[in-house]
N, C-alpha and C positions, 0 to 999 in steps of 0.2 A: 600674892605678889611681890612676895621672899623666892620666890625662885625661876622668877623667868620668865617662866613657858608664852609663850603665843595665846589669844583667848579667839577666838572666832565668835562672829556674831551679827547674828543674823536677824537687818534689820529688816521695817513695811513703810507703806504704804498709808493708807486707814484703806484701802482694799483690797490690800494685796501685801507684798513681797515685794520689796526692794530690791537687798540686792545684801553682801557679806563683810562685815570684818575683820582684818585680820591681824592681829596686833601685841603690841606688848601696854598688860597691866597697873595703865597708871593710881588710878586713887575712882574709884566707885564709894553709889549711898546706899540712904533708903530705898531714893527711887526706883532705883537701876540703873542710874542715872553716871554717864561711864566717861573716866578718861583716858585716850588708849594709843601709846608711841608708837612710830614708829607700821604705821597701817599701811596697808593695800586693801585699798575698795574698791569692791567687785560691782556692777549692780549691769541695769535693766531702765533705760526712761521711761518711765509714763506715755499712756495712749492719749490724746487729745481727740473725742471723740464726743457726738455730741450725744443729748441724754432722748434717750428715744429710738436712736436710731439702730442700734446693735446692741445683739445682747449677747451676754457675756462674758457668751465661750467664744463668739466675735470676739470681744478685747481681749483675751487669752489669747484667744488662738495671735493677735494680731504682734498683744503685747512680748510673744518666745517666736515670730523674724525676725523680730529689731538687733542688731547684735548686742553684745554682754561689750561695756567699757566698765574699767580700769583709772584708777586714782593716787598714785599715793604721795601721801600725807606728812607728816611727822608732831607733829599734834595733832588731837581733835576731840572734840566733846558730843557725845553722843547726849541726845535728855531718850531717859528712859518710856518715854510713853512711844520709841520703839523703836526700843526693843521686844525682841520676841526671844529669843532665844541665844544662851549665849555656850560654847563648851569648850575645851581646851584646847589646840586645834595640832591631826595627830602628821601635820608640813609644816613648813617657813611658813611658806607662801603658798594661791592660792590653785586652787588647783586646775582655772583654766590658767590658756595658753597667755603669754607675755605681751600683750597690746603695744604698736606704738604711743 
């Protein structure tokens, strides 16, 4: 907390990876709930298909075809259930190109 380094947090959906958050850690607790400041979120939208009509592989391929979205937030609270991985970010911003 005192080093002011940026963290990268990988978040999940129920059945897959949602995206990454890059920001400064403000607080955390034993459940891995996080409060981040100056957050850049890079995520992909969830595929909406009817159950039983396609396989998991088809759904994953469709998800990868969708564009990646980004947004900047001043503060964000992340529930610990959605956290997959937390690590120090090598670069200040995401590796994805900026979108407008």
